[in-house]
C-alpha positions as CSV (number, residue, x, y, z in Angstrom):
1,M,-30.0,46.7,38.7
2,E,-26.6,47.3,37.4
3,V,-25.4,44.1,39.1
4,D,-28.1,42.1,37.3
5,E,-27.1,43.6,34.0
6,E,-23.5,42.8,34.6
7,M,-24.4,39.3,35.5
8,E,-26.4,38.9,32.4
9,V,-23.6,40.2,30.3
10,E,-21.2,37.9,32.0
11,K,-23.6,35.0,31.4
12,M,-23.9,35.9,27.7
13,V,-20.1,36.2,27.4
14,E,-19.6,32.8,29.1
15,E,-22.3,31.2,26.8
16,Q,-20.6,32.7,23.8
17,I,-17.2,31.3,24.9
18,E,-18.7,27.9,25.5
19,E,-20.3,27.9,22.1
20,E,-16.9,28.9,20.5
21,E,-15.2,26.1,22.4
22,E,-17.8,23.6,21.2
23,T,-17.4,24.8,17.7
24,D,-13.6,24.5,17.9
25,E,-13.9,21.0,19.3
26,E,-16.3,20.1,16.4
27,E,-13.9,21.6,13.9
28,I,-11.0,19.6,15.4
29,E,-13.0,16.4,15.3
30,E,-14.0,17.1,11.7
31,E,-10.4,17.8,10.7
32,E,-9.3,14.5,12.4
33,L,-12.1,12.7,10.5
34,Y,-10.9,14.1,7.1
35,E,-7.3,13.3,8.0
36,T,-8.3,9.7,8.8
37,I,-10.2,9.4,5.6
38,K,-7.2,10.8,3.7
39,Y,-4.9,8.2,5.2
40,L,-7.4,5.4,4.5
41,L,-7.6,6.5,0.8
42,M,-3.8,6.5,0.6
43,A,-3.7,3.0,2.0
44,I,-6.4,1.8,-0.4
45,Q,-4.4,3.3,-3.3
46,A,-1.3,1.5,-2.2
47,I,-3.1,-1.8,-2.0
48,V,-4.6,-1.3,-5.4
49,H,-1.2,-0.5,-6.8
50,V,0.3,-3.7,-5.2
51,L,-2.6,-5.8,-6.5
52,K,-2.2,-4.3,-10.0
53,E,1.5,-5.1,-10.0
54,F,0.7,-8.6,-8.8
55,I,-1.8,-9.2,-11.6
56,I,0.6,-7.9,-14.2
57,T,3.5,-10.0,-12.8
58,F,1.6,-13.3,-12.2
59,G,-1.2,-12.9,-14.7
60,Q,1.2,-14.0,-17.4
61,L,2.3,-17.5,-17.9
62,I,5.2,-18.6,-15.7
63,E,7.9,-19.9,-18.0
64,R,9.9,-21.9,-15.6
65,L,9.2,-24.1,-12.6
66,L,9.2,-22.4,-9.3
67,N,11.0,-25.2,-7.6
68,R,14.1,-26.3,-9.5
69,R,15.9,-29.4,-8.5
70,S,19.6,-29.3,-7.9
71,I,21.9,-30.5,-10.6
72,T,23.8,-33.8,-10.2
73,M,27.4,-34.1,-11.4
74,E,26.1,-36.3,-14.3
75,G,23.6,-33.6,-15.3
76,Y,26.3,-30.9,-15.0
77,N,28.5,-32.8,-17.3
78,Y,25.7,-33.4,-19.8
79,I,24.8,-29.7,-19.8
80,H,28.3,-28.6,-20.5
81,K,28.8,-31.2,-23.2
82,V,25.6,-30.0,-25.0
83,L,26.6,-26.4,-24.7
84,K,29.9,-27.1,-26.3
85,E,28.2,-28.6,-29.4
86,D,27.7,-26.6,-32.5
87,C,23.9,-26.0,-32.1
88,P,22.9,-25.6,-28.4
89,E,19.9,-23.3,-29.3
90,D,17.4,-26.1,-29.0
91,F,18.9,-27.1,-25.6
92,L,18.9,-23.5,-24.4
93,Q,15.3,-23.0,-25.5
94,R,14.1,-26.3,-24.1
95,Y,15.7,-25.7,-20.7
96,R,15.1,-21.9,-20.7
97,M,18.6,-20.9,-20.1
């Protein structure tokens, strides 16, 4: 009878150890899930920040052309001639210099 009782106690201890291991595994999985959610939220926040900056930057009117043509020698001479004049403000405003 003592052997049977010892076996039952051993069985109970083994079952308890198995339950604790399962609980530990579940806790680890849950922690990994929360960590993954945390990283996803951080990524979403970063994307929202970039989009917000993009909207602020490009939501306004673009004041100059994106593709400027190169200046010829004739154009270069014209620009410097006008800049040497007494009132180049109109020129500067028109050509956004």
